[in-house]
NUKEBA-161594 format. One line per 4 residues: their letters; for each residue z negated, x, y negated of N, C-alpha, C, CB. Coordinates in steps of 0.2 Angstrom, whole numbers, m for minus. Glycine has a CB too. Layout:
N
A = Z,X,Y,Z,X,Y,Z,X,Y,Z,X,Y ~ ... $
# end
This chain:
99
XXXX = 51,41,m55,49,44,m49,42,46,m48,53,51,m48 ~ 40,46,m42,33,47,m40,31,54,m41,31,44,m33 ~ 25,55,m44,22,62,m44,19,64,m37,17,63,m50 ~ 17,70,m37,15,73,m30,8,69,m29,13,80,m31 $
XXXX = 4,68,m34,m3,65,m32,m2,57,m30,m7,65,m39 ~ 3,54,m33,4,47,m31,7,47,m24,9,44,m36 ~ 12,51,m23,15,52,m16,9,53,m11,20,57,m16 ~ 5,58,m12,0,59,m7,m5,53,m6,m4,65,m9 $
XXXX = m7,50,m12,m11,44,m11,m8,39,m7,m13,41,m18 ~ m2,37,m8,2,32,m4,2,34,4,9,31,m6 ~ 4,41,5,4,43,12,m2,43,15,7,50,12 ~ m8,45,12,m14,45,15,m16,37,16,m19,48,10 $
XXXX = m15,33,12,m17,26,12,m13,23,18,m16,22,6 ~ m7,23,18,m2,20,23,m3,24,29,5,21,21 ~ m4,30,29,m5,34,36,m11,32,39,m5,41,35 ~ m17,31,36,m23,29,39,m23,22,42,m29,30,34 $
XXXX = m20,18,38,m19,11,40,m15,11,47,m16,6,35 ~ m9,15,47,m5,15,52,m8,18,59,2,19,51 ~ m12,23,58,m16,26,63,m20,21,66,m20,32,61 ~ m24,17,62,m28,12,65,m25,7,69,m32,9,59 $
XXXX = m19,5,66,m15,m1,69,m12,2,76,m9,m3,65 ~ m10,8,76,m8,11,82,m13,11,88,m5,18,81 ~ m19,13,86,m25,13,90,m26,6,93,m31,16,87 ~ m26,1,88,m27,m6,90,m21,m8,95,m27,m10,84 $
XXXX = m15,m6,94,m9,m7,99,m10,m4,105,m3,m5,95 ~ m12,2,105,m14,6,112,m19,3,116,m15,13,110 ~ m24,0,112,m29,m4,116,m27,m10,119,m35,m5,111 ~ m21,m13,117,m18,m19,120,m20,m25,116,m20,m20,127 $
XXXX = m23,m24,110,m25,m30,106,m20,m33,102,m31,m27,101 ~ m14,m30,101,m8,m33,97,m2,m31,101,m8,m30,90 ~ 3,m35,100,9,m35,103,14,m30,100,13,m42,104 ~ 20,m29,103,25,m25,99,27,m27,93,31,m24,104 $
XXXX = 28,m34,92,30,m37,86,24,m37,81,32,m44,87 ~ 18,m38,84,12,m37,79,12,m30,76,6,m39,83 ~ 13,m25,80,13,m18,77,19,m18,72,14,m13,83 ~ 24,m20,73,30,m20,68,28,m24,62,36,m23,71 $
XXXX = 25,m29,62,23,m33,57,17,m29,53,20,m40,59 ~ 13,m26,56,8,m22,53,11,m16,49,2,m20,58 ~ 16,m13,53,19,m7,50,22,m9,43,24,m4,55 ~ 26,m15,43,29,m17,37,23,m18,31,32,m24,38 $
XXXX = 18,m21,33,12,m22,28,10,m15,26,6,m26,32 ~ 9,m10,30,7,m3,28,11,0,24,5,1,35 ~ 18,m1,25,23,3,21,23,m1,14,30,2,24 ~ 23,m7,13,23,m10,7,16,m9,3,24,m18,7 $
XXXX = 11,m9,7,4,m8,3,4,m1,0,m1,m9,8 ~ 7,4,4,7,11,1,12,11,m5,10,16,7 ~ 18,8,m4,22,8,m10,19,5,m16,29,5,m8 ~ 16,m1,m15,12,m4,m20,7,0,m24,9,m11,m18 $
XXXX = 3,4,m19,m2,8,m22,1,14,m26,m6,12,m16 ~ 7,17,m24,10,22,m28,13,19,m35,15,25,m24 ~ 16,13,m34,19,10,m40,13,8,m45,23,4,m38 ~ 8,5,m42,2,3,m47,m1,9,m50,m3,0,m43 $
XXXX = m2,15,m47,m5,21,m50,0,23,m56,m5,27,m45 ~ 6,23,m55,11,26,m60,11,21,m66,18,26,m57 ~ 12,15,m65,12,10,m70,5,9,m74,15,3,m68 ~ 0,9,m69,m7,8,m72,m9,13,m77,m12,7,m67 $
XXXX = m7,20,m75,m8,25,m79,m4,25,m85,m7,32,m75 ~ 2,23,m85,6,22,m91,3,17,m96,13,20,m89 ~ 1,11,m93,m2,6,m98,m8,9,m101,m3,0,m94 ~ m12,12,m96,m19,14,m99,m18,20,m104,m23,17,m93 $
XXXX = m13,24,m103,m12,29,m108,m10,26,m115,m7,34,m106 ~ m6,21,m114,m3,18,m121,m9,14,m124,2,12,m119 ~ m14,11,m121,m19,8,m124,m24,12,m126,m22,3,m119 ~ m27,17,m122,m32,22,m124,m31,28,m120,m39,19,m122 $
XXXX = m27,33,m124,m26,39,m120,m32,43,m118,m22,44,m125 ~ m32,46,m112,m37,49,m109,m41,45,m104,m42,52,m114 ~ m46,42,m106,m50,37,m102,m46,31,m99,m57,35,m105 ~ m42,29,m104,m37,23,m102,m33,25,m96,m33,21,m108 $
XXXX = m30,31,m96,m26,33,m91,m30,33,m84,m24,41,m92 ~ m36,35,m84,m40,35,m78,m41,28,m75,m46,39,m79 ~ m44,24,m80,m45,17,m78,m39,13,m76,m49,14,m84 ~ m34,14,m80,m27,11,m79,m25,13,m72,m22,12,m84 $
XXXX = m25,19,m70,m22,21,m64,m27,18,m58,m22,29,m63 ~ m33,18,m59,m37,15,m54,m36,8,m53,m45,16,m55 ~ m36,4,m58,m35,m3,m58,m27,m5,m55,m36,m6,m65 ~ m23,m1,m58,m16,m1,m55,m15,0,m48,m11,3,m59 $
XXXX = m19,5,m45,m18,6,m38,m21,0,m34,m22,13,m37 ~ m27,m2,m37,m30,m8,m33,m25,m14,m33,m37,m10,m36 ~ m23,m16,m39,m18,m22,m39,m12,m20,m35,m17,m23,m47 ~ m9,m15,m36,m3,m13,m33,m3,m13,m25,0,m6,m35 $
XXXX = m9,m10,m23,m10,m10,m15,m11,m17,m13,m16,m6,m14 ~ m15,m21,m16,m16,m28,m14,m10,m32,m14,m22,m31,m18 ~ m6,m31,m19,0,m35,m20,5,m33,m15,3,m34,m27 ~ 6,m26,m14,10,m24,m8,8,m26,m1,10,m16,m8 $
XXXX = 1,m26,0,m2,m29,6,0,m36,7,m9,m28,6 ~ m1,m40,2,1,m47,3,8,m49,4,m1,m51,m4 ~ 13,m45,0,20,m46,1,22,m43,8,24,m42,m4 ~ 19,m37,10,21,m35,17,19,m39,23,18,m28,18 $
XXXX = 13,m42,22,10,m46,27,15,m52,28,3,m49,25 ~ 17,m55,22,21,m61,23,28,m59,26,22,m64,16 ~ 31,m54,23,37,m52,26,37,m50,33,40,m46,22 ~ 32,m46,35,31,m44,42,30,m49,47,26,m39,42 $
XXXX = 26,m54,45,25,m60,49,31,m64,50,19,m64,46 ~ 35,m65,44,41,m69,45,46,m66,49,43,m71,38 ~ 47,m59,48,52,m56,52,50,m55,60,53,m49,49 ~ 44,m53,61,42,m51,68,38,m56,72,39,m45,67 $
XXX = 34,m60,68,30,m65,72,32,m72,71,23,m64,69 ~ 38,m74,72,41,m80,71,38,m85,77,49,m80,71 ~ 36,m90,75,33,m95,80,37,m101,81,26,m97,78 $
# end
């Protein structure tokens, strides 16, 4: 289960991305389906960030308690967010932007 810090990190990251995408949608730069695809990407990116924080901290603690926890959580968040972003982009595009 996610701790409060991981939950807030995911909500802030995903929320800021979603606000940006909604502003882009309101300006008319993307379609309804484009917004849906980007929302999918934002959700999976936030989930990846939260999961990466949790597992990165766990691995870092196992390798080197203390500093390893901090380094592991940072690296885990980066990797998790990017992986979630990539997966969400592919899934969102395949579901909502079929050509």
